[in-house]
Each structure stands twice: as structure tokens, then as C-alpha cells.
C-alpha positions in Angstrom: 93.1 -1.2 -100.6 93.1 -4.8 -101.7 96.1 -6.0 -103.6 95.7 -7.0 -107.2 96.0 -10.7 -107.7 98.8 -11.8 -110.0 97.9 -12.5 -113.5 98.9 -15.9 -114.9 100.1 -16.5 -118.4 97.3 -17.2 -120.7 94.7 -15.6 -118.4 95.0 -11.8 -118.2 92.6 -11.3 -115.3 88.9 -11.5 -115.7 89.0 -10.0 -119.1 91.3 -12.6 -120.5 90.1 -16.0 -121.8 89.7 -18.4 -119.0 91.5 -21.7 -119.2 89.0 -24.4 -120.1 88.7 -27.3 -117.6 86.5 -30.3 -118.2 84.4 -31.7 -115.3 86.8 -34.6 -114.7 89.8 -32.2 -114.6 88.4 -30.1 -111.7 89.4 -31.5 -108.3 87.1 -30.9 -105.3 88.4 -27.8 -103.6 87.0 -25.3 -101.1 84.9 -22.4 -102.3 87.5 -19.9 -101.0 90.6 -21.7 -102.2 92.4 -20.7 -105.4 90.8 -22.1 -108.5 92.9 -25.0 -109.9 92.8 -23.5 -113.4 95.4 -20.9 -112.3 93.4 -17.8 -112.8 94.3 -16.4 -109.4 90.7 -16.1 -108.4 88.8 -18.0 -105.7 87.2 -21.2 -106.9 83.7 -20.0 -106.2 84.2 -16.9 -108.4 85.8 -18.9 -111.2 85.1 -22.5 -112.3 83.2 -23.1 -109.1 80.4 -20.8 -110.4 79.9 -22.9 -113.5 80.4 -26.1 -111.6 77.6 -25.1 -109.2 75.2 -24.9 -112.1 76.6 -28.2 -113.6 75.9 -30.3 -110.5 73.7 -33.2 -111.5 70.1 -33.3 -110.4 69.8 -34.9 -107.0 69.2 -38.6 -107.2 66.8 -39.4 -104.4 67.7 -43.1 -104.2 71.3 -43.4 -105.4 71.6 -47.1 -104.3 68.3 -48.2 -105.9 68.8 -51.4 -107.9 71.9 -52.5 -106.0 71.7 -55.6 -103.8 71.2 -54.6 -100.2 70.0 -51.1 -100.9 68.9 -50.7 -97.3 72.3 -51.7 -96.0 74.0 -49.3 -98.4 72.0 -46.5 -96.8 72.8 -47.8 -93.3 76.5 -47.9 -93.9 76.4 -44.5 -95.5 74.5 -42.8 -92.6 74.4 -45.0 -89.5 77.3 -47.4 -89.1 80.7 -46.2 -87.9 82.9 -49.1 -88.9 82.0 -51.8 -91.4 83.2 -53.4 -94.6 81.6 -55.3 -97.5 83.4 -57.3 -100.2 82.2 -56.1 -103.6 82.0 -58.2 -106.8 82.5 -56.4 -110.2 80.4 -57.3 -113.2 83.5 -57.7 -115.4 85.6 -59.4 -112.7 88.7 -58.1 -111.0 91.5 -56.5 -113.1 94.9 -58.2 -113.1 96.8 -57.3 -109.9 93.6 -56.4 -107.9 92.9 -59.3 -105.6 89.8 -57.7 -104.0 87.6 -54.7 -103.8 86.2 -53.8 -100.4 83.7 -51.1 -99.5 84.5 -49.4 -96.2 82.4 -46.9 -94.2 85.4 -44.6 -93.5 89.0 -44.6 -94.6 92.0 -42.8 -92.9 92.2 -39.1 -93.6 88.7 -39.4 -95.2 90.3 -40.7 -98.4 87.8 -41.5 -101.1 89.6 -44.8 -101.8 92.9 -46.5 -101.1 95.0 -49.0 -103.2 96.9 -51.1 -100.7 100.4 -52.4 -101.2 99.1 -55.8 -102.2 96.9 -54.2 -104.9 93.6 -54.6 -103.2 91.2 -51.6 -103.2 89.3 -50.0 -100.3 86.4 -47.8 -101.3 85.2 -45.2 -98.8 81.5 -44.6 -98.5 81.0 -41.8 -96.0 82.7 -39.1 -98.0 81.4 -35.8 -99.3 80.5 -36.0 -103.0 80.6 -33.4 -105.7 77.3 -34.1 -107.4 73.8 -35.0 -106.7 74.4 -38.7 -107.6 76.4 -40.5 -104.9 76.4 -43.6 -107.1 78.1 -41.9 -110.0 80.7 -40.3 -107.7 81.6 -43.6 -106.0 81.8 -45.4 -109.4 84.3 -42.8 -110.6 86.4 -43.2 -107.5 86.3 -47.0 -107.8 87.4 -47.0 -111.5 90.3 -44.7 -110.7 91.3 -46.8 -107.6 91.6 -49.9 -109.8 94.4 -48.3 -111.8 96.1 -46.3 -109.0 99.6 -47.4 -108.1 99.6 -49.8 -105.1 100.3 -48.1 -101.8 98.5 -44.8 -102.8 95.3 -43.2 -101.8 92.8 -41.8 -104.5 92.1 -38.1 -104.4 88.7 -36.6 -104.7 87.5 -35.0 -107.9 84.4 -34.0 -109.8 83.1 -37.1 -111.6 82.3 -36.9 -115.3 78.6 -36.4 -115.8 78.6 -39.1 -118.5 80.5 -41.6 -116.3 79.1 -45.0 -115.1 77.3 -45.5 -111.8 77.8 -48.3 -109.3 74.8 -50.1 -110.9 76.9 -50.3 -114.1 80.0 -51.7 -112.3 78.8 -54.0 -109.6 77.4 -57.5 -110.1 73.7 -57.2 -109.2 73.5 -61.0 -108.5 76.1 -60.9 -105.7 75.0 -60.7 -102.1 75.7 -57.5 -100.1 76.9 -58.7 -96.7 78.2 -56.1 -94.3 80.6 -57.0 -91.6 80.3 -54.5 -88.7 83.6 -54.0 -86.8 84.2 -52.8 -83.3 86.9 -50.4 -84.5 88.9 -49.4 -87.6 91.8 -51.9 -87.4 90.7 -53.0 -90.9 92.5 -49.9 -92.2 95.9 -51.6 -91.9 96.7 -55.3 -92.3 99.1 -55.3 -89.3 97.8 -52.8 -86.7 100.3 -53.9 -84.0 103.2 -52.8 -86.2 101.6 -49.6 -87.6 103.5 -46.3 -87.5 102.9 -44.0 -84.5 100.9 -41.7 -86.8 98.6 -44.5 -87.9 98.3 -45.8 -84.4 97.2 -42.4 -83.2 94.7 -42.0 -86.0 93.3 -45.5 -85.2 93.0 -44.6 -81.5 91.1 -41.3 -82.2 88.7 -43.1 -84.7 88.0 -45.9 -82.3 87.3 -43.6 -79.4 84.7 -41.8 -81.5 83.0 -44.9 -82.8 79.5 -45.7 -81.3 79.2 -49.5 -80.6 77.0 -50.8 -83.3 75.6 -54.3 -84.2 73.7 -55.5 -87.2 70.8 -57.7 -86.1 70.5 -61.2 -87.6 67.2 -62.4 -88.8 65.9 -59.1 -90.1 67.2 -56.8 -92.9 69.1 -53.6 -92.3 68.4 -53.2 -88.6 71.2 -51.8 -86.5 71.5 -51.6 -82.7 73.7 -49.0 -81.2 74.8 -48.0 -77.7 75.0 -44.5 -76.4 75.8 -43.2 -72.9 72.2 -42.4 -72.0 70.1 -45.0 -73.9 70.4 -47.5 -76.7 68.7 -47.4 -80.0 67.5 -49.5 -82.9 67.6 -47.9 -86.3 66.0 -49.9 -89.1 66.3 -49.0 -92.8 63.2 -50.1 -94.6 62.5 -50.5 -98.3 58.8 -50.0 -98.3 57.1 -47.0 -100.1 57.0 -44.1 -97.7 53.2 -43.6 -97.5 52.5 -47.3 -97.1 55.1 -47.7 -94.4 54.0 -44.6 -92.4 50.4 -45.9 -92.5 51.5 -49.3 -91.3 53.6 -47.8 -88.5 50.6 -45.6 -87.5 48.3 -48.6 -87.3 50.8 -50.4 -85.0 51.4 -47.3 -82.9 47.7 -46.7 -82.4 47.2 -50.3 -81.4 50.0 -50.1 -78.9 52.1 -52.7 -80.8 54.8 -50.5 -82.2 57.3 -51.1 -79.4 60.0 -53.7 -79.1 59.1 -54.7 -75.5 59.0 -53.2 -72.1 60.9 -49.9 -71.8 61.2 -49.4 -75.6 59.5 -46.8 -77.7 59.1 -46.0 -81.4 60.2 -42.3 -81.3 59.9 -41.4 -85.0 61.8 -41.8 -88.2 64.1 -40.1 -90.6 64.4 -40.2 -94.4 67.8 -41.1 -95.9 68.5 -41.5 -99.6 64.9 -42.0 -100.4 64.2 -44.6 -97.7 62.5 -44.3 -94.3 64.4 -45.3 -91.1 62.3 -45.8 -88.0 64.0 -45.3 -84.7 63.3 -46.9 -81.3 64.7 -45.9 -78.0 65.8 -48.8 -75.9 66.8 -49.1 -72.2 70.5 -48.8 -71.7 70.6 -52.4 -70.4 69.0 -53.8 -73.6 71.8 -55.2 -75.7 71.7 -56.3 -79.3 70.9 -59.9 -78.5 68.0 -58.8 -76.3 66.3 -57.0 -79.2 66.8 -59.8 -81.8 63.5 -61.7 -81.0 61.4 -58.5 -80.5 62.6 -57.2 -83.8 61.7 -60.4 -85.6 58.2 -60.4 -84.0 57.8 -56.7 -85.0 58.7 -57.6 -88.6 55.7 -60.0 -88.6 53.3 -57.4 -87.2 54.6 -54.9 -89.7 54.0 -57.2 -92.6 50.4 -57.6 -91.6 50.0 -53.8 -91.2 51.6 -53.2 -94.6 49.0 -55.5 -96.2 46.1 -53.6 -94.7 44.0 -51.6 -97.2 41.2 -50.0 -95.1 41.4 -46.3 -94.4 43.1 -45.2 -91.2 40.9 -44.6 -88.2 40.9 -41.2 -86.5 43.2 -42.5 -83.8 45.6 -44.0 -86.5 45.6 -40.7 -88.4 46.6 -38.9 -85.1 49.4 -41.5 -84.6 50.6 -41.0 -88.2 50.6 -37.2 -87.6 52.8 -37.7 -84.6 55.2 -39.9 -86.4 55.5 -37.5 -89.4 56.0 -34.5 -87.2 59.1 -36.1 -85.8 60.5 -37.1 -89.2 63.6 -35.4 -90.6 65.5 -35.8 -93.9 69.2 -36.5 -93.8 69.7 -36.6 -97.6 
């Protein structure tokens, strides 16, 4: 027989009045963990039940309207280690010298206020609602007032809170810097503690070498043991882009040179990301010119208005059959 859970003061089991917690008071906890309200029940059977119904409607393009939307998507889904300096609409608060977006932070922290007062905001974290932009904005606001030297804990963002589009200067450029490793976590990696050094070593060992191509927007080369790839986040409307890719594929002009192949695409945060297989010996510099030439061919195909030919429709079907959605 299962033991009765202890009843807490102010909440006499399921028959008593449940403590009231507002959205912003509920931290992100596991479904099977004790509910933070103190009821003694699992979160999924307590406030988690209401929270599940209160999750905001999924925002298909959470980064729409931000400078560099395609790069936001790439850093969220594709790039292991990268940083971007962010500019706030209202300027930096006193004592905060800078705000930097980072793909990943130690211990998967949502954000970190460094000893010097600067802020690191993590992008590749689980979020508690259907609007990544609102969740990140909530984390950013809290990071700005967190004591220096402390990480920022995850929580459920208020449904009425601001979004990144409300906090970031839309006129500032979004310029990712891709790193070979995660040394940006600490200002002095050589003198880091053994724990931090071990964490850095593990993270660096798992990172896939990645390079952002110059000359084209949001195209990222990456190296894997068997073959290399180019993954290119594109801003064009989905149907128009798929038609254009099909035209090029049917014409035999969708590759990036000998030994390369357009293998399909995936959908991430409302945008389409075509993917090419590249020979293992084809480095990032080798693909720069072919990518720029492909961008010109794609622009022409995007401007075409005539119906697809039967061959182009078959090519389109092949591309869409290999399409998956990440978010």
C-alpha cells in the first residue's frame, strides 16, 4: 500500500485549498518532481496540470522582426559555440557593461551575470512556453538585475511579459562570432578551476567544427567524421522557396560543385533550412564561391512565376518528402 503523502500547513491534501501561484512564481520543474507550491503532490498532478493548459500558443516564427532572424534560428538549432553582442533599446543599465547572446552556457544555465556585471544569455535552452522570444526576454530582464557572479535560474515567464522584439534595438546589426570551443564561458580559461576545466573539455570534445560562410547570409559549414555539410537558413516563403529549389534541382543546378548534393531540407522556427552533403575534403573556404554562385541562381529561380513542369514537380516532391520539422 502506498504511503500517504504528508499534508502541509494550509493545504489539507487534495480537499484543501491549494496555494495559489502566479505564472512567474512557478519555476520550471520536472513533471514527477514535487510541486513547488508545497502540496506534497507531483508537479504534473498539481500546478503542472493548470500550467500545461496555460502554455502560450506556439509562435511559429519567434525571432521574426529581429535583425538577423535566420542567424537566430541557426544559433538556436545548428551552431555549437557562438556569441553575439546584443544592443538594448533603452541602453545598458548601470553596472552592466555588455549583454552577449551565447549558444550554450555552463550547466545549461539560462543566463549568467559575470563578476564584472556583464550578462551572458543562453539560447539553446528548453523553454516553458510556446514563445521562445518571450521566455528569453524574461530571462534577460532578470539577468540584468541578478547579483554579479550568479547564474539565472529557469522559470515560467509571465504571459504578459515583453518579448525580445520589445527589448532589443531593431536597428542594430546581428553579427554572430562562431568559436572553435567554449572558452568564452570564462574570461581566463587557463586559470579556471578543475571543475570548469573538465566541463570545458567535455563541451569542446562534443562540438562539431562549424564555420559561418562570408558573402551569403546564415549559411553554416560543418564537419562530421563521414562527410561535411552546408546548412543554410533561408528567409523566403516556404512554398516559393521549395518551388525555386525544385526548379534548380530539375535543371541539375542545385549542387555546390562536384561531389556535392542537395539532400533535402528541414523546417525550424518557421524557416526552411536546405542541407547539402559535401565531400569530407571540402572545407569552408572551398564552398564559399559555390555558395555565392548558388545564391545568384536561387534569386533567379525565386523570381520565376511560370508553373512547375512535370519534372520540376517530381523534384519538388522528392525534396518535400525528405523535409522534417525541428520546431
